[in-house]
N, C-alpha and C positions, 0 to 999 in steps of 0.2 A: 674759474681760471686756474686755480691751483690743481684741480683734477685734470685739466688738459695738460698742464706741465708734467704732472706725475705720470700721466698716460704716455706722453712722448718718451720720457726717460725709461719707463717700463717696457715699451715696445722696442726701443733701441737696445735694451739690456737682454732681450730674448736671444737665446743662443743662435737660432738660425739667422736672425736679423743681424746680430753682431758678426757672425761668420761671413755673411754676404757682404756687409759693408767694410769690414776690416780685411777681407781677402783681396781687395783692390785698393791700391794706395789713394787714388783720386777720390774714391767713395769714403775712405776713412777720413781724409783731410777736409774734403769739401762737402760732405753730406753728413756723416755721423757727428763730427765735432761741432759744425755750425748748428745742427739740430739740437744738440745738447745745450749749446749757448742760448738758442731760441727758447728752449724749455725753461732755462733759468730766468730769462727775461719775462716770460709769461708768468712764472711764479712770482717774480718781483712785483708785477702789476697787481697780483692778488694779495699782496701784503696789506695788513691793516694799516690805517693811517698812523696809529700810535707807533707801530714798528718802524714805519718809514721815517717818522719824525725823530725817533731815537737813533736810527742809523744816520740821519742827516747831520747829527752833531759831530760825527767823525768824518763826514764827507763834505766839508765846506767847499762850495763852488764846484762840487763834483770831482775834485782833484784826486782824492784818495781812491775812490772807486774806479776812476779812469786808469790811474796808475796800476792798481791791482789787476784790472782786466788786461791791460797791456802786457804786464809781466807774465801772467798765467797763460794768456793766448800765445805769446811768443814762445814759451816753453813747449807748448804742444805742437809747434811747428818744427821743432828740432828733431832730426832723424832719430836720435837716441831715445827721445820720449816716445815716438811712434813705435820703435822696436820694443821698448819697455812695456808698453801697453799690450803688445802681442805676446810677449814672453812671460809676463808676470801678472798673476791675478791681482796682486796688490796695486801695481801700476794701472791696471785696467780699472779697478775700483776707484783709484784716485782720479782718473780721467772722468769717470761718471759723476764724481762729487765736485771736483774743482772747476770743471768747465761750466756747469750750470750755476754754481754758487759764487764763483770768483771771476767769471767772465760775463755770462749772460745777465745775471741779476745786477752786478755793479754798473754795467753799461746802461741798463734801463733806469736805474736809480740815479745815475750821474749825468747822463747826456744833457738833460734839460737844464741842469744846474751849471753845467760847464759854460763859461763865457764864450762868446763868439770866436775870439782869438784862440782860445783853448781848443775849440772844435777844429778850427783850421789847422792848428799845430798838430793835433792828433792825426787828422786825415792826411796832412802833408807828410807825415812820417810813416804812418801805418800802410797806406796804399803802396808807396814805393818799396817798403820793406817786404810786403807780400810779393810784389813783382820781382824783387831781387832774389828772394828765397826761391821763387818759381824758376827764375833763370838759372840759379845755382843747381837746381834739380835737373834742368835740361842739359846744361853743359858740363856737369861733373863727369870726369873721365872714368870714374868708378861708381859702383853702387854705394849710396850713402846710407841706405837702410838695409839691414841684413835680411829682412823678411819680404822685401819687394825686389823684383827684377828691374833691370835698367829700363826696359820699355815702359813699365808702370811708373817708374820714377820720372821719366821724360813726359809721359802723359799727365801726371800730377803737376809737374812743373808748368806745362802749358795751361793746365786748368787753373792753377794759382795765378798766373799772369792774367788770364781772361777774367778771373774773379775780381782781381784788383781793378782792372779796367772797367768792368761792369759796375762795381760799387762806385768808382769815381764818377762815371757818367750819371748814375742814378743820383748821387749826392748833388752833382751840379744841376741836374734837371729839377730835382725837388727843391734844392736851395734857391734856385732862381725864380721859382714860382711866387714866393712872397714879394720879391722885388718887382716882378712883372705886375702883380696885382696892385702893389702900392703905386707903381708908376701909372697904371691904368686908372686907378682911383684919383690920383692927383690930376691927371689930364682931364678926366671927366669933371672934377670939381672946378678946374680952371675954366672949362667951357661953360659950366653953369654960371660962374661968377661973371664971365664976360657978356652973357646974354641978358 
C-alpha cells in the first residue's frame, strides 16, 4: 500500500502531469488535490499498528486529525493558495507534502474514531462549505485566481458544487445501507419468532 501511495504522489509530481492538471483550475482543485489526499489515505492504511497506536494518543475520538484535515483542506481551497502553488516552488512542494500528510492520512486515521454526531457535524459543515466556495467562484464579478481565467473559475465553481452534491448523495446512500440491513434483519428475525 505504501508503494501505491508513493507512486500516486510521484506520478502527480511529474512535470508533464503537473502541468496538465495545474493548467486547468477544475483539474487542479478536483483531481490533483483530491488524488494527493487519496495517496495520503492509502499511506495511512499502510502504517504499522504501533505507529497508528502512537498517533491515536493525540487523536482521541478522531477530533485532532479531523480538525487538522479540515484546516489544511480549507487552506487549499483559497484562491491565494492555488495561485501560490503555481507561482512558487516552495508552495508547490508544501501542497505535495501537506495534502497527503495533513488531509488524506488524518481523515483515514480519524474517521472511524469520530463519533456519529461528529461525522454528521463535519459533513453538515464541509459539504455546504464546498458548495458555497463553488458558488463564490461562479458568481464572483472578477477573477479570484491570478493564474486562471474567469471561464475556468466558473467551471471549477460548478465542479465544486457538483462534487459537494455527489459526495452528499454518496454519504447518504452508503450511510443508509447499515440502517436498511439492520431493519431487514430485525424484520426477518421478527418473522422467524412469530412462526
